[in-house]
C-alpha positions in Angstrom: -26.1 -1.5 -14.6 -23.9 0.1 -16.4 -21.2 2.9 -14.6 -20.9 5.9 -16.3 -18.2 8.6 -15.4 -18.2 12.0 -15.8 -15.4 13.7 -16.2 -14.4 17.2 -15.5 -11.6 18.4 -17.4 -10.3 21.5 -16.1 -7.1 19.5 -15.7 -5.7 20.6 -12.3 -2.3 20.0 -14.0 0.7 20.2 -11.9 4.2 19.1 -11.8 6.1 18.3 -8.7 9.9 18.4 -8.2 12.1 17.1 -5.3 16.4 17.6 -5.3 16.9 13.8 -5.6 14.0 12.8 -8.4 11.6 14.3 -10.4 8.1 13.0 -10.1 5.4 14.8 -12.5 1.7 14.7 -12.9 -1.3 15.6 -14.5 -3.6 15.8 -11.8 -8.0 15.7 -12.4 -10.8 15.1 -10.7 -14.4 13.0 -12.0 -17.1 12.0 -10.9 -18.7 8.5 -11.4 -22.7 7.8 -12.2 -24.8 5.1 -13.2 -26.9 5.5 -15.9 -30.0 7.2 -14.1 -27.3 10.2 -12.9 -27.4 8.4 -9.3 -24.0 8.9 -7.6 -21.6 5.5 -7.4 -19.9 5.9 -4.1 -17.6 3.9 -2.5 -17.1 1.7 -5.5 -13.3 0.6 -6.6 -12.8 1.2 -11.2 -10.0 0.6 -13.0 -9.0 3.4 -15.9 -6.9 3.1 -18.7 -6.0 6.8 -19.6 -3.8 7.2 -22.8 -1.8 10.3 -24.0 -2.4 10.5 -28.2 -1.0 13.8 -30.6 -4.2 13.5 -32.3 -7.9 11.8 -32.0 -7.7 10.2 -35.4 -4.5 7.6 -35.6 -4.2 4.7 -33.6 -0.9 5.8 -32.2 -0.3 6.2 -28.5 2.5 7.8 -27.1 2.1 7.0 -23.5 -0.8 4.8 -21.5 -1.2 3.7 -17.6 -3.9 1.3 -16.4 -4.7 2.2 -12.5 -7.4 1.6 -9.9 -9.4 4.8 -8.3 -12.2 4.3 -5.2 -15.2 6.9 -5.4 -15.8 8.7 -2.6 -19.6 9.2 -0.9 -19.9 11.9 -3.2 -18.9 9.6 -6.0 -15.4 12.2 -6.6 -12.5 10.4 -7.2 -9.1 12.0 -8.2 -6.2 10.8 -10.4 -2.4 11.6 -10.9 -1.6 10.8 -14.5 2.1 9.6 -14.9 2.6 9.6 -11.5 5.0 7.0 -9.4 2.5 5.0 -7.8 2.5 1.2 -6.5 -0.2 -0.7 -8.1 -0.1 1.5 -11.2 0.3 -0.6 -14.7 2.5 1.4 -17.4 1.6 -0.8 -21.0 3.3 2.2 -23.7 5.7 4.5 -23.5 7.1 6.7 -20.8 5.9 9.5 -19.5 8.9 11.4 -18.2 10.0 11.4 -21.8 7.5 13.1 -23.7 7.4 16.0 -25.6 5.2 18.9 -24.6 6.2 21.4 -27.3 6.2 19.3 -30.4 2.3 19.1 -30.7 -1.2 18.8 -29.2 -2.0 16.5 -26.8 -5.2 14.5 -26.4 -6.0 12.7 -23.3 -8.3 8.9 -24.4 -10.0 7.5 -21.0 -11.9 4.4 -20.6 -13.2 2.6 -17.5 -13.3 -0.9 -16.2 -16.1 -0.6 -14.3 -16.2 -4.3 -12.7 -12.8 -4.9 -12.5 -12.5 -7.4 -15.0 -10.0 -5.6 -17.8 -13.2 -5.3 -20.1 -12.5 -1.3 -21.2 -15.0 0.9 -22.3 -14.0 4.3 -23.8 -15.8 6.9 -22.8 -14.3 9.5 -25.2 -11.0 11.7 -26.3 -10.3 14.9 -24.9 -7.5 17.5 -25.9 -5.4 19.5 -23.3 -5.6 23.2 -24.1 -2.6 23.8 -21.9 0.2 21.9 -21.6 2.0 22.2 -17.9 4.3 24.8 -18.0 6.7 23.0 -15.4 6.8 20.3 -18.9 6.9 23.2 -21.1 10.2 24.0 -19.6 12.1 21.2 -19.7 12.3 21.6 -23.3 12.8 25.5 -23.7 16.9 26.2 -24.7 18.9 29.5 -25.8 17.3 29.4 -29.2 13.5 29.5 -28.2 14.0 33.0 -27.0 13.7 36.1 -28.4 14.2 39.7 -27.4 16.0 41.3 -24.6 15.3 40.0 -20.9 15.3 42.2 -18.1 17.6 42.1 -15.1 13.8 42.3 -13.0 13.2 39.0 -15.0 16.6 37.1 -14.2 18.3 38.9 -17.8 20.8 41.4 -18.3 18.5 44.2 -20.0 21.2 44.5 -23.3 21.8 42.7 -26.0 25.5 42.8 -26.6 28.7 41.9 -24.1 29.7 45.7 -25.4 26.5 47.0 -24.3 27.0 44.9 -21.4 30.6 46.2 -19.9 29.5 49.7 -19.9 26.7 48.9 -18.3 29.1 47.2 -15.8 31.5 50.6 -15.5 34.4 47.9 -16.8 34.9 49.5 -20.0 38.4 50.9 -18.4 40.1 48.3 -17.5 42.7 47.1 -19.3 45.5 44.1 -19.5 48.6 45.8 -18.2 50.7 43.3 -16.2 50.3 43.7 -12.4 54.6 44.2 -12.2 54.0 47.3 -14.2 51.4 48.8 -12.8 52.2 51.7 -10.7 51.9 51.5 -6.6 49.7 53.8 -4.6 50.5 56.0 -2.2 48.8 53.2 0.9 51.0 50.5 -0.5 54.3 52.4 0.2 53.0 53.5 3.6 52.4 49.8 4.5 55.9 48.6 3.3 57.4 51.7 5.2 56.4 50.5 8.7 58.1 46.8 7.9 61.0 45.8 10.2 64.5 46.0 8.6 67.5 43.4 9.2 69.3 45.9 11.9 65.6 46.3 14.2 65.7 42.2 14.3 69.4 41.9 16.3 67.8 41.9 19.5 65.5 39.2 18.8 68.2 37.4 17.2 70.3 37.9 20.1 67.9 36.1 23.1 67.6 32.8 20.3 71.3 32.6 20.6 70.5 32.0 25.0 68.8 29.0 23.9 70.0 25.6 24.3 71.0 23.5 21.7 70.4 20.4 21.3 73.7 19.3 22.8 72.9 20.4 26.2 69.6 18.4 26.4 71.3 15.0 25.8 70.8 13.9 29.8 67.3 15.8 30.0 66.5 13.3 26.9 68.0 10.5 28.4 65.9 11.0 31.3 63.0 11.6 29.2 63.4 8.0 27.3 63.5 5.4 30.7 59.8 7.1 31.2 56.9 4.7 30.0 55.5 5.4 26.9 51.7 5.6 26.5 51.5 2.6 24.5 53.6 0.5 27.3 50.8 1.3 29.9 48.2 -0.2 27.5 47.9 -3.6 29.2 47.9 -2.5 32.7 44.9 0.0 32.0 43.1 -2.7 30.2 43.9 -4.4 33.8 42.4 -1.7 35.5 39.4 -1.6 33.5 38.5 -5.3 34.0 38.6 -4.1 37.5 34.6 -3.5 39.2 34.4 -0.2 41.1 32.5 -0.1 44.4 28.9 0.4 42.5 29.1 -2.3 40.4 28.8 -4.8 42.9 25.9 -3.4 44.4 23.5 -5.8 42.6 25.5 -8.9 43.0 25.2 -7.7 47.1 21.5 -7.7 47.0 21.6 -11.0 45.4 23.5 -12.4 48.3 20.9 -11.0 50.4 18.0 -12.7 48.4 19.0 -16.2 49.3 17.4 -18.3 51.8 19.4 -18.5 55.0 19.9 -22.2 56.5 17.1 -21.5 59.3 15.0 -20.4 56.3 14.7 -23.6 55.0 13.3 -25.3 58.3 9.4 -25.4 56.8 10.6 -26.7 53.3 12.0 -29.3 55.1 9.3 -30.1 56.9 7.0 -30.4 53.9 9.6 -32.3 51.5 9.3 -35.0 54.5 5.1 -35.3 54.2 6.0 -36.5 50.3 5.2 -39.6 49.7 8.1 -42.3 49.3 8.2 -45.0 46.0 7.1 -47.0 48.1 4.1 -45.8 48.9 3.1 -45.4 45.3 2.6 -49.5 44.1 -0.9 -49.0 44.4 -1.5 -46.0 42.6 0.6 -47.4 39.8 -1.1 -50.9 39.4 -4.0 -49.1 39.0 -2.2 -46.5 35.8 -1.5 -49.7 34.4 -4.5 -51.1 34.6 -5.7 -47.6 32.0 -6.3 -48.1 28.2 -2.9 -46.6 26.2 -3.8 -44.0 23.4 -2.7 -46.4 20.4 -5.2 -49.4 21.7 -8.1 -46.8 20.7 -10.0 -47.9 17.2 -12.0 -45.6 15.5 -14.6 -48.7 15.9 -14.7 -48.6 19.4 -14.9 -44.4 19.5 -18.1 -44.7 17.2 -19.6 -47.8 19.5 -18.8 -45.7 23.0 -21.0 -42.5 21.4 -23.3 -44.5 19.7 -23.8 -42.4 16.7 -21.6 -41.4 13.8 -20.4 -37.5 13.6 -20.8 -36.0 10.6 -17.5 -33.3 9.3 -18.2 -30.1 9.4 -18.4 -27.9 7.0 -20.5 -24.4 6.2 -19.8 -21.4 3.8 -21.2 -17.8 3.8 -20.6 -16.0 0.4 -22.0 -12.7 -1.0 -21.7 -9.9 -3.3 -21.2 -6.4 -3.6 -22.1 -5.4 -7.5 -25.5 -4.9 -8.5 -26.6 -7.9 -11.2 -29.1 -7.5 -14.1 -30.3 -10.2 -16.2 -31.7 -10.0 -19.9 -35.3 -10.3 -20.1 -36.4 -13.9 -20.1 -32.8 -15.3 -19.8 -31.1 -17.2 -17.2 -28.4 -15.6 -15.4 -26.3 -17.2 -12.8 -25.8 -15.3 -9.9 -21.7 -14.3 -9.2 -20.5 -14.4 -6.0 -17.0 -12.6 -5.6 -16.4 -12.2 -1.6 -16.3 -14.9 1.2 -17.2 -14.3 4.6 -17.0 -17.5 6.4 -15.7 -21.5 4.9 -14.8 -24.5 5.8 -14.7 -27.2 3.2 -16.6 -25.1 1.2 -15.7 -22.5 -1.4 -16.7 -20.7 -4.5 -15.4 -21.9 -8.0 -15.4 -20.3 -11.4 -17.5 -21.6 -14.2 -16.2 -22.3 -17.2 -16.5 -18.9 -18.4 -14.2 -17.7 -15.2 -17.1 -16.4 -13.3 -17.2 -16.9 -9.9 -21.0 -18.6 -9.8 -20.2 -22.3 -8.1 -20.6 -23.3 -4.6 -18.5 -26.4 -4.1 -18.1 -28.8 -1.6 -15.1 -30.9 -0.7 -17.2 -33.8 0.9 -20.5 -35.6 -0.4 -23.7 -35.4 1.9 -27.1 -33.1 2.8 -26.5 -29.4 2.6 -28.9 -26.9 4.1 -28.6 -24.4 1.3 -30.0 -20.8 2.3 -30.4 -17.6 -0.6 -31.4 -14.0 0.5 -31.5 -11.6 -2.9 -32.9 -7.8 -2.3 -34.2 -6.4 -5.9 -35.4 -3.6 -7.0 -37.4 -2.4 -9.8 -36.7 1.1 -11.2 -39.7 1.8 -13.5 -43.5 1.7 -12.2 -45.5 -1.5 -11.6 -45.1 -5.2 -11.0 -43.1 -7.6 -12.6 -42.3 -11.7 -11.9 -38.7 -13.1 -11.1 -37.5 -16.7 -10.9 -35.1 -17.9 -8.4 -34.0 -21.6 -9.2 -30.8 -23.7 -7.7 -28.6 -26.2 -10.2 -26.2 -29.2 -9.0 -23.4 -29.8 -11.5 -25.0 -27.6 -14.3 -28.9 -29.3 -14.3 -31.5 -27.8 -12.6 -32.5 -29.5 -9.0 -36.0 -30.3 -9.1 -38.6 -28.9 -6.4 -36.2 -25.7 -5.8 -37.8 -23.1 -8.5 -39.4 -19.9 -6.9 -41.6 -17.0 -8.6 -41.7 -13.7 -7.0 -43.3 -10.8 -8.0 -41.5 -7.2 -7.7 -42.8 -4.1 -7.2 -42.0 -1.3 -9.1 -41.1 2.4 -8.0 -37.1 1.8 -6.6 -39.1 -0.3 -3.7 -36.9 -2.7 -1.9 -38.1 -6.5 -2.4 -36.8 -9.6 -0.2 -36.6 -12.6 -1.9 -35.5 -15.4 -0.2 -36.1 -19.4 0.3 -34.0 -22.7 1.8 -33.8 -26.2 0.4 -32.0 -29.2 1.9 -29.8 -31.1 -1.6 -28.1 -33.8 -1.5 -24.7 -33.3 -3.3 -21.6 -35.7 -3.5 -17.5 -35.4 -3.1 -17.0 -31.8 -5.6 -20.0 -31.4 -6.1 -21.3 -27.4 -6.9 -24.6 -25.7 -6.8 -25.3 -22.5 -8.6 -28.5 -20.1 -7.9 -30.0 -19.0 -11.0 -32.5 -16.0 -11.7 -34.9 -14.6 -14.6 -37.0 -11.6 -15.1 -39.8 -10.8 -17.7 -37.8 -7.2 -17.8 -34.7 -6.3 -17.4 -35.6 -3.5 -15.5 -35.8 -5.5 -12.2 -32.1 -5.4 -10.5 -30.2 -7.2 -7.8 -28.8 -4.4 -5.1 -27.4 -3.2 -1.9 -27.4 -0.7 0.0 -25.2 1.5 1.4 -23.9 2.0 5.2 -26.6 3.7 6.8 -26.5 6.6 9.6 -28.5 8.0 12.2 -28.6 5.1 13.8 -25.3 3.9 12.2 -26.4 0.5 10.4 -23.7 -2.1 8.0 -24.4 -2.0 4.3 -26.6 -4.7 3.0 -25.7 -6.4 0.3 -27.5 -7.4 -3.0 -26.8 -11.0 -2.7 -26.0 -13.4 0.7 -26.0 -17.0 0.2 -25.5 -19.5 3.3 -24.6 -23.4 3.3 -24.0 -26.1 5.8 -23.9 -29.8 6.0 -26.5 -31.3 7.9 -26.2 -35.1 7.8 
């Protein structure tokens, strides 16, 4: 049954920015329901979103494809234009969209089965351009009128009025050198020292030693070692162990055995066999069969039977499957639970319907289907097997399906003979299209796992 997405276009428009990088997005929510109005919970769907300038032309300004997963209420959230892993941008650049030139329209398409086949759900106008997107295109040419100081403006309409408002209209262009000195400046200059006031300090400087008077002292200093001369000595000292560094070594020495502690060990060694004592044992070993002397026929003769190769598989699907009335439809198997030498392969249409075995033999195959009939009354459903595209004899089973959405369990087991790389397909057909193979989601009180609509197991038995 198709899934319909009910979108709530109270678009939660947002723009997220950071100092290093801009990450803009349009956020909106939607609810997924079936055509019968039932909530589609915990299902992954693919959505294609396109931004256009009108509803009539085929020109797309920006387009992206992404997946979303519904919650238990069928609700999911999408960020249009966000930088996300796994998203595919097929047309345009979201960061280069001009939001001021004209209206924008959002087209929504879904791919409910993940096969890149999108269904158009419609197109809707975005009534409010995100403020932060519009602000990217605002320039001084777009502003009219006077902006007040409280809103970040000057409050005036001209430079002349601004000078008057700031009370700087009396400032002229007179150079500082021609401006008169204030009384406070004159007082500060009067407190400075005159040349005559420095005689005492000059006399004190004259009493200090000249360079020539320090020669003897300088020569003595030159005879001393420089820091660079002590580097080698310092490194040699650094390489020596401190007392505390030998504590671990002392502990290790204390753990060694003393000579008297080996007496018991020596006595145990004396009890061991000498080489001469092992001659009889060696002869017995020489009489045993080597590994390379054992053949396949010898093993089979010893067993008394030919063991079969181990091959098994368990496969299922979680999506609803529905057939056109009275039309044979192959059951799709998108998931593998366990498998060894058996796998699911695609049919000629690229759909995974074939259970393919690697080795020939006799296989036991068992299927279980859960079917509901959405309308009233009963209907007939047929299930059978096909081997390599042809109906397998005597595998057809006809079931009566009760209506009113009652869960009907269809189950059967068969032994089939297959060759190398042969495949088996399970087909079904109903009298009307209201009989649907459908599963059950996880249950609570008590907690129970989900019931898949289809389960098929196969095992080699010969």
